[in-house]
C-alpha positions in Angstrom: -32.7 -19.8 -22.9 -29.3 -18.3 -22.5 -28.2 -16.2 -19.5 -27.5 -13.0 -21.4 -26.3 -11.1 -18.3 -23.7 -13.8 -17.6 -22.6 -13.9 -21.2 -22.3 -10.1 -21.3 -20.3 -10.0 -18.1 -17.9 -12.6 -19.3 -17.4 -10.6 -22.6 -16.7 -7.5 -20.6 -14.0 -9.3 -18.7 -12.7 -11.0 -21.9 -13.4 -14.5 -20.4 -14.0 -17.4 -22.7 -15.8 -20.6 -21.6 -12.5 -22.4 -21.4 -10.8 -19.6 -19.4 -13.7 -19.4 -16.9 -13.8 -23.2 -16.5 -10.1 -23.2 -15.7 -10.5 -20.3 -13.3 -13.3 -22.1 -11.4 -11.9 -25.6 -11.8 -15.0 -27.0 -13.5 -15.6 -28.7 -16.8 -16.1 -26.4 -19.8 -19.4 -28.2 -20.5 -20.6 -27.0 -17.1 -19.8 -23.4 -18.1 -21.7 -23.8 -21.4 -24.8 -25.1 -19.5 -24.7 -22.1 -17.2 -24.4 -19.6 -20.1 -26.3 -21.2 -22.9 -29.1 -23.0 -21.0 -29.2 -20.7 -17.9 -28.8 -23.7 -15.6 -28.3 -22.7 -11.9 -24.8 -23.3 -10.5 -24.3 -24.8 -7.1 -24.1 -22.0 -4.4 -20.3 -22.2 -4.0 -19.9 -21.8 -7.8 -22.5 -18.9 -7.9 -20.5 -17.1 -5.2 -17.2 -17.7 -6.9 -18.5 -16.7 -10.3 -20.2 -13.5 -9.1 -17.1 -12.5 -7.2 -14.9 -13.1 -10.3 -17.2 -11.0 -12.5 -17.7 -8.2 -9.9 -21.5 -8.6 -9.7 -24.1 -9.7 -7.2 -25.3 -13.3 -7.4 -28.9 -11.9 -7.7 -27.9 -10.0 -10.9 -27.2 -13.3 -12.8 -29.8 -15.5 -11.0 -32.6 -13.2 -9.6 -34.6 -16.1 -8.3 -31.9 -18.2 -6.8 -31.5 -16.5 -3.4 -34.2 -16.9 -0.8 -34.9 -14.0 1.6 -33.4 -16.1 4.4 -30.3 -16.7 2.5 -30.0 -13.0 1.5 -30.4 -12.0 5.2 -27.7 -14.5 6.3 -25.3 -13.2 3.7 -26.1 -9.6 4.6 -25.4 -10.3 8.3 -22.0 -11.7 7.2 -21.2 -8.2 5.9 -21.0 -6.9 9.4 -17.4 -7.0 10.4 -17.6 -5.1 13.7 -19.7 -2.7 15.6 -18.3 0.1 17.7 -20.6 1.5 20.5 -19.3 5.0 19.7 -17.4 6.6 16.9 -14.9 7.8 19.4 -14.1 4.1 20.1 -12.8 3.6 16.6 -8.9 3.7 16.9 -7.2 6.3 14.7 -5.3 3.6 12.9 -8.5 2.0 11.8 -9.6 5.1 10.0 -6.2 5.1 8.2 -6.5 1.4 7.4 -10.0 2.0 6.0 -9.0 4.7 3.6 -5.7 3.1 2.7 -7.8 0.1 1.4 -9.5 2.3 -1.2 -7.6 1.8 -4.4 -10.5 2.9 -6.7 -13.1 4.7 -4.7 -12.9 6.7 -1.4 -16.1 8.5 -0.3 -17.0 10.6 2.8 -20.5 11.7 3.5 -20.9 13.9 6.6 -22.2 17.1 7.8 -18.8 18.3 9.0 -16.5 15.4 9.8 -14.2 17.8 11.5 -12.1 15.1 13.1 -11.0 14.0 9.6 -10.2 17.5 8.4 -8.1 18.0 11.6 -6.1 14.8 10.9 -3.0 15.8 8.9 -2.2 12.1 8.4 -5.6 11.4 6.8 -5.2 14.4 4.5 -1.8 13.2 3.4 -3.3 9.7 2.8 -6.1 11.1 0.7 -3.6 13.1 -1.4 -1.5 10.0 -1.9 -4.5 7.9 -2.9 -5.6 10.6 -5.4 -2.1 10.7 -6.9 -2.2 6.9 -7.4 -5.5 7.0 -9.3 -8.3 6.6 -6.6 -11.3 8.8 -7.0 -11.9 10.8 -3.8 -15.4 12.2 -3.2 -16.2 14.3 -0.1 -19.7 15.5 0.7 -20.1 18.1 3.4 -23.3 19.8 4.6 -24.2 23.2 3.2 -23.6 25.4 6.3 -26.3 27.8 5.2 -29.0 25.2 4.8 -31.8 24.7 7.4 -31.0 20.9 7.6 -27.7 21.8 9.2 -29.3 24.1 11.7 -31.8 21.4 12.5 -29.1 18.8 13.1 -27.2 21.3 15.3 -30.3 21.7 17.5 -30.8 17.9 17.6 -27.2 17.4 18.8 -27.6 20.2 21.3 -24.8 22.4 19.8 -26.9 24.9 18.0 -25.0 27.0 15.4 -21.8 25.2 16.2 -22.4 22.6 13.5 -22.4 25.2 10.7 -19.2 26.6 12.2 -17.6 23.1 12.2 -18.4 22.8 8.5 -16.7 26.1 7.7 -13.7 25.0 9.8 -13.5 21.7 8.0 -13.5 23.5 4.6 -10.7 25.8 5.8 -8.6 22.9 7.2 -8.9 21.0 3.9 -7.1 23.9 2.3 -6.2 23.2 -1.3 -7.3 19.5 -1.2 -10.4 20.3 -3.4 -8.0 21.5 -6.1 -6.0 18.2 -6.2 -6.6 16.1 -9.3 -8.9 13.2 -8.5 -10.5 14.9 -5.5 -14.0 16.3 -5.6 -16.0 18.2 -3.0 -19.7 18.8 -3.0 -22.1 20.4 -0.6 -25.4 18.6 0.3 -28.7 19.7 1.8 -29.8 16.2 2.8 -31.1 15.1 6.1 -28.5 12.5 7.1 -29.5 9.5 9.1 -25.9 8.2 8.9 -22.5 9.4 8.0 -20.9 7.2 5.5 -17.2 6.6 5.0 -16.3 4.2 2.2 -13.2 2.7 0.6 -14.0 0.4 -2.3 -16.1 -2.4 -0.7 -15.5 -1.4 2.9 -17.5 1.1 4.9 -17.8 2.7 8.3 -21.4 3.8 8.9 -21.8 6.2 11.8 -25.5 6.2 12.8 -27.1 9.4 13.9 -29.1 9.4 17.1 -31.4 12.2 18.2 -29.8 14.2 21.1 -26.3 12.7 20.6 -23.3 14.1 18.7 -22.1 11.7 16.0 -18.9 11.0 18.0 -21.0 9.3 20.7 -23.2 7.2 18.2 -22.4 3.7 17.0 -20.3 2.8 14.0 -20.9 -0.3 11.9 -17.9 -1.6 10.0 -19.2 -3.3 6.9 -17.6 -5.1 4.0 -19.6 -5.8 0.9 -19.8 -9.4 -0.2 -21.7 -10.9 -3.2 -25.3 -11.6 -2.5 -25.4 -9.3 0.6 -27.7 -6.3 0.6 -26.7 -4.3 3.7 -23.6 -2.6 2.4 -25.3 -1.9 -0.9 -28.0 0.1 0.8 -25.4 2.6 2.1 -23.4 2.7 -1.1 -26.5 3.5 -3.1 -27.5 6.2 -0.5 -24.1 7.8 -1.0 -24.6 7.9 -4.7 -28.1 9.5 -4.4 -26.8 12.3 -2.1 -23.8 12.8 -4.5 -26.1 13.2 -7.5 -28.2 15.9 -5.8 -25.3 17.8 -4.2 -23.7 21.0 -5.5 -20.0 21.2 -6.5 -18.1 23.3 -3.9 -16.7 26.5 -5.2 -14.4 29.1 -3.7 -16.2 32.0 -2.0 
């Protein structure tokens, strides 16, 4: 039985058996066995092939990876942990977003520290101009979830005010081609900042403002599941959010 997913992914990338064999430094007969007979490649070849085709290993070989292996790969996605968001150097935020050539996403309630950073705003404009898709999700200041989070942080109505301030500080950024803003009414357990396959995940802790809560620096790798959870969460919130319009 052929591996139809592998065959289709190769076709999408315009890769022939010979081209793929040359890319992976294996015999073309080996490629044919992987595709036409669905034989399982060695782990190093699975990793290289999945990376080349831009898919998870589990997409092509659902039964190949044990839970222990998946857990080990997922652990490797953790690049660094910062005890507090305030411990993340300013240049690391710029490095993160500068790495996003295709997708940059921000999911927060207010994220006022970014809106106040003129350098970050210039970077986002530059990235949009060079073709990156910029998506920014802010909390709906009028929604009860924002009021609830404000109470949890001990700042009351100040969170809604921060959201309004952030919107004002972004100015005409929502009108820039390639930049999209939406308002969400989601209870956030994390703020998510992504640039292609890299993420900063700022956990939310009851009784603490986000600036005092930990940040995980993650980088997605084939076969890992940790980064995927947060990327998928971002997409779910985006799908349910409302496009921001001028009042």
